[in-house]
C-alpha positions in Angstrom: -45.3 34.0 -64.4 -47.0 31.8 -62.2 -45.4 30.4 -59.2 -45.8 26.8 -58.8 -45.4 25.6 -55.3 -44.5 22.0 -55.1 -45.1 20.2 -52.0 -42.1 18.4 -50.9 -42.5 15.0 -49.4 -42.2 15.3 -45.7 -39.5 12.9 -44.5 -40.2 11.1 -41.2 -38.4 12.6 -38.2 -35.5 10.5 -37.0 -35.5 10.3 -33.2 -36.3 8.2 -30.2 -39.6 7.7 -28.6 -40.0 8.0 -24.9 -40.4 4.3 -24.5 -37.1 3.6 -26.3 -35.3 6.1 -24.1 -36.8 4.5 -20.9 -35.7 1.1 -22.0 -32.1 2.3 -22.6 -32.0 4.1 -19.2 -33.3 0.9 -17.5 -30.6 -1.2 -19.2 -27.9 1.2 -18.2 -29.2 1.1 -14.6 -29.0 -2.7 -14.5 -25.4 -2.6 -15.9 -24.4 0.0 -13.3 -25.9 -2.1 -10.5 -23.8 -5.1 -11.6 -20.5 -3.1 -12.0 -20.5 -1.1 -8.8 -19.9 -4.0 -6.4 -17.0 -5.1 -8.6 -15.5 -1.6 -8.6 -15.5 -1.6 -4.8 -13.3 -4.8 -4.8 -11.1 -3.2 -7.4 -10.7 -0.1 -5.2 -9.8 -2.2 -2.1 -7.3 -4.1 -4.2 -5.7 -0.9 -5.5 -5.4 0.4 -1.9 -3.8 -2.8 -0.8 -1.3 -2.9 -3.6 -0.5 0.8 -3.2 0.3 0.2 0.5 2.5 -2.7 -0.4 4.3 -0.6 -3.0 5.0 2.1 -0.4 6.4 -0.4 2.0 8.6 -2.0 -0.7 9.9 1.4 -1.8 10.7 2.3 1.9 12.5 -1.1 2.3 14.5 -0.5 -0.8 15.4 3.0 0.4 16.5 1.6 3.8 18.6 -1.1 2.1 20.3 1.3 -0.3 20.9 3.9 2.4 22.5 1.3 4.6 24.9 0.2 1.9 25.6 3.8 0.6 26.3 5.3 4.0 27.8 2.2 5.5 25.6 2.2 8.6 22.6 0.1 9.6 19.1 1.4 8.7 15.7 0.2 9.6 12.1 0.6 8.5 9.8 1.2 11.5 6.0 1.3 11.4 3.6 3.1 13.6 0.0 2.1 12.7 -1.6 4.1 15.4 -0.6 7.1 13.4 -0.6 5.2 10.0 3.0 6.1 9.3 6.3 4.6 8.4 9.8 6.0 8.9 13.2 4.9 7.7 15.7 5.4 10.5 19.5 5.2 10.6 21.8 4.1 13.4 22.8 7.2 15.4 26.4 8.3 15.5 28.4 9.5 18.5 27.9 13.1 17.3 24.1 12.6 17.5 24.5 12.1 21.3 21.6 9.6 21.2 21.4 5.9 21.4 19.7 3.7 18.9 18.1 4.9 15.7 17.1 8.3 14.5 15.0 9.3 11.4 17.0 9.4 8.2 15.4 12.7 7.0 18.3 13.3 4.6 16.9 10.7 2.3 13.8 11.8 0.3 10.9 9.5 0.9 12.1 8.3 4.3 8.8 9.1 6.0 5.3 8.6 4.8 1.6 7.8 5.4 0.0 4.4 5.2 -3.6 3.8 4.5 -5.4 3.1 7.8 -7.8 0.6 6.1 -5.0 -1.9 5.6 -4.0 -4.0 8.6 -0.3 -4.9 8.8 1.4 -7.6 10.8 5.1 -8.3 11.0 6.3 -11.9 11.3 10.0 -12.3 12.2 11.7 -15.5 11.0 8.5 -16.6 9.3 6.7 -17.1 12.6 3.1 -16.6 11.7 1.7 -18.0 14.9 2.6 -15.0 17.1 -0.1 -12.6 15.8 -0.7 -11.0 19.1 3.0 -10.1 19.8 3.6 -9.0 16.3 0.6 -6.7 16.0 1.5 -3.5 14.3 -0.6 -1.2 16.5 2.4 0.1 18.5 3.5 3.4 19.9 6.8 4.9 18.7 9.8 2.8 19.9 11.2 4.0 23.2 14.9 4.9 23.2 16.0 2.0 25.3 14.5 -0.6 23.0 15.5 1.2 19.8 19.1 0.1 20.0 18.2 -3.6 20.4 15.6 -3.5 17.6 11.9 -3.8 18.0 9.3 -6.1 16.6 7.6 -3.5 14.5 10.7 -2.8 12.5 13.0 -4.5 10.1 16.7 -3.8 10.0 19.0 -3.5 7.0 22.8 -3.9 7.4 25.6 -2.1 5.7 26.8 -5.4 4.1 23.6 -5.7 2.1 21.8 -8.2 4.3 18.6 -7.7 6.1 16.6 -9.2 9.0 14.5 -12.2 8.1 10.9 -11.1 8.2 7.6 -10.8 6.4 4.9 -8.2 6.3 1.3 -9.5 6.1 -1.1 -6.9 4.7 -4.9 -7.3 4.7 -7.7 -5.2 3.3 -11.1 -4.8 5.0 -12.6 -7.6 2.8 -9.9 -10.1 3.9 -7.8 -10.2 0.8 -4.1 -10.0 1.5 -0.5 -9.8 0.4 2.7 -11.0 1.9 6.0 -9.1 1.6 8.8 -11.5 2.3 12.3 -10.2 2.8 15.2 -12.3 1.7 17.8 -11.9 4.5 20.7 -12.5 2.2 19.9 -10.1 -0.7 17.4 -7.9 1.2 15.0 -8.2 -1.8 11.3 -8.2 -1.3 9.0 -10.9 -2.8 5.3 -10.0 -3.0 2.9 -12.9 -2.8 -0.9 -13.1 -2.8 -2.5 -14.5 0.4 -5.7 -16.6 0.5 -8.9 -14.8 1.4 -9.8 -14.9 5.1 
């Protein structure tokens, strides 16, 4: 018995050459360089919209708490600390005057993104940027009862103070949150780029 060895045909190896791999890596690098700047804008837009959503949720909470409890509530901002708080009108048992934090309501306090600038315009007055700047300290007790410019009040009858919040990201894109004083509903509108 003789063993016959047959040579099998050697099939060519399937793979990539070094030049092919370098061309693919180069093309991926070009695409990444084009996409990264667009992603940064998307991230800023996401942060802007997330901040707007937090404020809308806080306003809805203040509105619903005012109706449910039957006592005025307000949303107050403190941008030095990048925070917001929903406050309720104090009662005689509280032995304080003005508003106190409504800690009984979940979500009544929260953080705001410090990269987003916020300005409050009362009665649609957009020309008073300096007086409506949001970089304010917590409201002193003597001004809390009369209402302060960095807050918006919601009444127990379902109405609200007429105001709008202007939010801007570092690139100048913005949103306006306009509060309807009759229904206390918030309308979100895009603002032109500055």
